[in-house]
DSSP file (Angstrom, degrees, kcal/mol; ACC not computed):
  #  RESIDUE AA STRUCTURE BP1 BP2  ACC     N-H-->O    O-->H-N    N-H-->O    O-->H-N    TCO  KAPPA ALPHA  PHI   PSI    X-CA   Y-CA   Z-CA
    1    1 A X              0   0    0      0, 0.0     2,-0.5     0, 0.0    11,-0.2   0.000 360.0 360.0 360.0 134.6  -13.0  -12.9   -2.2
    2    2 A X  E     -A   11   0A   0      9,-3.2     9,-2.3     2,-0.0     2,-0.6  -0.926 360.0-149.6-109.7 129.8  -12.3  -11.3    1.1
    3    3 A X  E     -A   10   0A   0     -2,-0.5     2,-1.0     7,-0.2     7,-0.2  -0.886   2.1-158.4-104.5 121.9  -12.7  -13.4    4.2
    4    4 A X  E >>> -A    9   0A   0      5,-3.0     4,-1.6    -2,-0.6     5,-1.4  -0.811   8.1-172.4 -97.8  95.3  -13.8  -11.6    7.4
    5    5 A X  T 345S+     0   0    0     -2,-1.0     3,-0.3     1,-0.3    -1,-0.2   0.878  80.3  59.1 -57.4 -41.5  -12.5  -14.0   10.1
    6    6 A X  T 345S+     0   0    0      1,-0.2    -1,-0.3    -3,-0.1    -2,-0.0   0.874 118.3  30.0 -57.2 -39.0  -14.2  -12.1   12.9
    7    7 A X  T <45S-     0   0    0     -3,-0.7    -1,-0.2     2,-0.2    -2,-0.2   0.514 101.4-128.2-101.0  -6.9  -17.6  -12.6   11.3
    8    8 A X  T  <5 +     0   0    0     -4,-1.6     2,-0.3    -3,-0.3    -3,-0.2   0.817  68.9 119.9  64.6  30.8  -16.9  -15.9    9.6
    9    9 A X  E   < -A    4   0A   0     -5,-1.4    -5,-3.0     2,-0.0     2,-0.3  -0.874  53.8-141.8-126.6 157.5  -18.2  -14.6    6.3
   10   10 A X  E     -A    3   0A   0     50,-0.5     2,-0.4    -2,-0.3    -7,-0.2  -0.863  13.1-167.4-113.5 154.6  -16.8  -14.0    2.8
   11   11 A X  E     -A    2   0A   0     -9,-2.3    -9,-3.2    -2,-0.3     2,-0.5  -0.998  19.6-128.7-140.2 137.9  -17.5  -11.1    0.5
   12   12 A X        -     0   0    0     -2,-0.4     2,-0.4   -11,-0.2    -2,-0.0  -0.756  20.7-154.7 -88.4 127.0  -16.7  -10.7   -3.1
   13   13 A X        -     0   0    0     -2,-0.5     2,-0.0     2,-0.0     5,-0.0  -0.838  22.0-114.9 -98.4 137.4  -14.9   -7.5   -4.0
   14   14 A X    >>  -     0   0    0     -2,-0.4     4,-1.9     1,-0.1     3,-0.8  -0.367  27.0-114.3 -65.4 150.3  -15.3   -6.1   -7.5
   15   15 A X  H 3> S+     0   0    0      1,-0.2     4,-2.8     2,-0.2     5,-0.2   0.850 115.4  60.6 -55.5 -35.9  -12.0   -6.1   -9.6
   16   16 A X  H 3> S+     0   0    0      1,-0.2     4,-2.0     2,-0.2    -1,-0.2   0.887 105.8  47.2 -60.3 -38.1  -12.0   -2.3   -9.7
   17   17 A X  H <> S+     0   0    0     -3,-0.8     4,-2.4     2,-0.2    -1,-0.2   0.907 112.5  49.0 -68.7 -42.3  -11.8   -2.2   -5.9
   18   18 A X  H  X S+     0   0    0     -4,-1.9     4,-2.7     2,-0.2    -2,-0.2   0.893 111.1  50.4 -64.2 -39.1   -9.0   -4.8   -5.9
   19   19 A X  H  X S+     0   0    0     -4,-2.8     4,-2.4     2,-0.2    -1,-0.2   0.903 110.7  49.2 -65.7 -41.3   -7.1   -2.9   -8.5
   20   20 A X  H  X S+     0   0    0     -4,-2.0     4,-2.0    -5,-0.2    -2,-0.2   0.910 112.3  48.0 -63.7 -42.7   -7.4    0.3   -6.5
   21   21 A X  H  X S+     0   0    0     -4,-2.4     4,-2.3     1,-0.2    -2,-0.2   0.920 112.0  49.4 -63.6 -44.3   -6.2   -1.5   -3.3
   22   22 A X  H  X S+     0   0    0     -4,-2.7     4,-3.0     1,-0.2     5,-0.2   0.894 107.7  55.5 -62.3 -39.4   -3.3   -3.0   -5.2
   23   23 A X  H  X S+     0   0    0     -4,-2.4     4,-2.3     1,-0.2    -1,-0.2   0.918 109.4  45.6 -59.7 -45.0   -2.4    0.5   -6.6
   24   24 A X  H  X S+     0   0    0     -4,-2.0     4,-2.0     2,-0.2    -1,-0.2   0.896 113.6  49.9 -65.7 -39.8   -2.2    1.9   -3.1
   25   25 A X  H  X S+     0   0    0     -4,-2.3     4,-1.2     2,-0.2    -2,-0.2   0.922 111.5  48.1 -64.7 -44.3   -0.2   -1.0   -1.9
   26   26 A X  H  <>S+     0   0    0     -4,-3.0     5,-2.6     1,-0.2     3,-0.4   0.912 109.1  54.2 -61.9 -42.0    2.2   -0.7   -4.8
   27   27 A X  H ><5S+     0   0    0     -4,-2.3     3,-1.4     1,-0.2    -1,-0.2   0.893 104.3  54.1 -61.1 -40.5    2.6    3.0   -4.2
   28   28 A X  H 3<5S+     0   0    0     -4,-2.0    -1,-0.2     1,-0.3    -2,-0.2   0.831 113.7  43.0 -61.2 -30.2    3.6    2.4   -0.6
   29   29 A X  T 3<5S-     0   0    0     -4,-1.2    -1,-0.3    -3,-0.4    -2,-0.2   0.310 114.9-118.3 -97.2   7.2    6.3    0.1   -1.9
   30   30 A X  T < 5 +     0   0    0     -3,-1.4     2,-0.4     1,-0.2    -3,-0.2   0.903  67.2 141.0  54.1  46.9    7.3    2.5   -4.7
   31   31 A X      < -     0   0    0     -5,-2.6     2,-0.3    -8,-0.1    -1,-0.2  -0.964  52.8-123.8-117.7 133.4    6.4   -0.1   -7.3
   32   32 A X        -     0   0    0     -2,-0.4     2,-0.6    -3,-0.1    -9,-0.0  -0.601  20.7-130.3 -77.3 132.2    4.6    1.0  -10.5
   33   33 A X        -     0   0    0     -2,-0.3     2,-0.2   -10,-0.1    -1,-0.1  -0.739  29.2-155.9 -82.5 122.2    1.4   -0.8  -11.2
   34   34 A X     >  -     0   0    0     -2,-0.6     4,-1.7     1,-0.1     3,-0.5  -0.510  28.3-110.1 -96.3 164.8    1.5   -2.1  -14.8
   35   35 A X  H  > S+     0   0    0      1,-0.2     4,-2.9     2,-0.2     5,-0.2   0.869 119.7  57.7 -60.1 -36.7   -1.3   -3.0  -17.1
   36   36 A X  H  > S+     0   0    0      1,-0.2     4,-1.9     2,-0.2    -1,-0.2   0.824 103.2  53.9 -66.5 -29.1   -0.5   -6.7  -16.8
   37   37 A X  H  > S+     0   0    0     -3,-0.5     4,-1.3     2,-0.2    -1,-0.2   0.919 112.3  43.5 -67.0 -43.6   -1.0   -6.4  -13.0
   38   38 A X  H  X S+     0   0    0     -4,-1.7     4,-1.8     1,-0.2    -2,-0.2   0.912 113.4  51.3 -66.6 -42.4   -4.4   -4.9  -13.5
   39   39 A X  H  X S+     0   0    0     -4,-2.9     4,-3.0     1,-0.2     5,-0.2   0.867 103.6  58.9 -64.6 -36.0   -5.3   -7.5  -16.2
   40   40 A X  H  X S+     0   0    0     -4,-1.9     4,-2.7     1,-0.2    -1,-0.2   0.905 105.0  49.9 -59.6 -41.6   -4.2  -10.3  -13.9
   41   41 A X  H  X S+     0   0    0     -4,-1.3     4,-2.2     2,-0.2    -1,-0.2   0.932 112.4  47.0 -63.1 -45.3   -6.8   -9.3  -11.4
   42   42 A X  H  X S+     0   0    0     -4,-1.8     4,-2.3     2,-0.2    -2,-0.2   0.927 113.5  48.8 -61.0 -44.4   -9.5   -9.2  -14.0
   43   43 A X  H  X S+     0   0    0     -4,-3.0     4,-2.8     1,-0.2    -2,-0.2   0.916 111.6  48.0 -63.3 -43.7   -8.5  -12.5  -15.4
   44   44 A X  H  X S+     0   0    0     -4,-2.7     4,-1.6     2,-0.2    -1,-0.2   0.884 110.1  53.3 -65.5 -37.1   -8.4  -14.2  -12.0
   45   45 A X  H  < S+     0   0    0     -4,-2.2    -1,-0.2    -5,-0.2    -2,-0.2   0.926 112.8  43.7 -61.7 -44.5  -11.8  -12.7  -11.2
   46   46 A X  H >< S+     0   0    0     -4,-2.3     3,-1.2     1,-0.2     4,-0.3   0.903 111.9  53.1 -67.5 -41.1  -13.2  -14.2  -14.5
   47   47 A X  H 3< S+     0   0    0     -4,-2.8     3,-0.3     1,-0.2    -1,-0.2   0.774 111.4  46.1 -66.3 -26.0  -11.5  -17.6  -13.9
   48   48 A X  T 3X S+     0   0    0     -4,-1.6     4,-2.3    -5,-0.2    -1,-0.2   0.290  79.3 104.9-100.8  10.1  -13.0  -17.9  -10.4
   49   49 A X  H <> S+     0   0    0     -3,-1.2     4,-2.5     1,-0.2     5,-0.2   0.906  79.1  52.4 -57.6 -43.5  -16.6  -17.0  -11.3
   50   50 A X  H  > S+     0   0    0     -4,-0.3     4,-2.2    -3,-0.3    -1,-0.2   0.900 109.3  49.4 -61.7 -40.9  -17.8  -20.6  -11.2
   51   51 A X  H  > S+     0   0    0      2,-0.2     4,-2.4    -4,-0.2    -1,-0.2   0.908 111.0  49.4 -65.2 -41.5  -16.3  -21.0   -7.7
   52   52 A X  H  X S+     0   0    0     -4,-2.3     4,-2.2     1,-0.2    -2,-0.2   0.906 111.4  49.4 -64.0 -40.8  -17.9  -17.8   -6.5
   53   53 A X  H  X S+     0   0    0     -4,-2.5     4,-2.0    -5,-0.2    -2,-0.2   0.892 110.2  50.9 -65.0 -39.2  -21.3  -18.9   -7.9
   54   54 A X  H  X S+     0   0    0     -4,-2.2     4,-1.4     2,-0.2    -2,-0.2   0.927 110.0  49.3 -63.7 -45.1  -21.0  -22.3   -6.2
   55   55 A X  H  <>S+     0   0    0     -4,-2.4     5,-2.9     1,-0.2     4,-0.5   0.908 111.3  50.1 -60.3 -41.7  -20.2  -20.7   -2.9
   56   56 A X  H ><5S+     0   0    0     -4,-2.2     3,-0.7     1,-0.2    -1,-0.2   0.876 107.4  54.0 -64.8 -36.9  -23.2  -18.4   -3.2
   57   57 A X  H 3<5S+     0   0    0     -4,-2.0    -1,-0.2     1,-0.2    -2,-0.2   0.774 112.5  42.6 -72.0 -24.3  -25.5  -21.3   -4.1
   58   58 A X  T 3<5S-     0   0    0     -4,-1.4    -1,-0.2    -3,-0.3    -2,-0.2   0.365 119.6-107.1-102.6   5.2  -24.6  -23.2   -0.9
   59   59 A X  T < 5       0   0    0     -3,-0.7    -3,-0.2    -4,-0.5    -4,-0.1   0.754 360.0 360.0  83.7  25.2  -24.7  -20.1    1.3
   60   60 A X      <       0   0    0     -5,-2.9   -50,-0.5    -6,-0.2    -4,-0.2   0.440 360.0 360.0 -94.3 360.0  -21.0  -19.5    1.9
């Protein structure tokens, strides 16, 4: 979930977008992105699905 403070809104980013962003960040730091780094993002996305659905249902 990405929080836009200026607008007071949250937006859900797909895991593919987060993985791409992480890849660019790792490259700037000369760190290799491993499969476990990518899998962690997918796992966290799946684990937080209920929270995202709850936020959507109450209009956050």
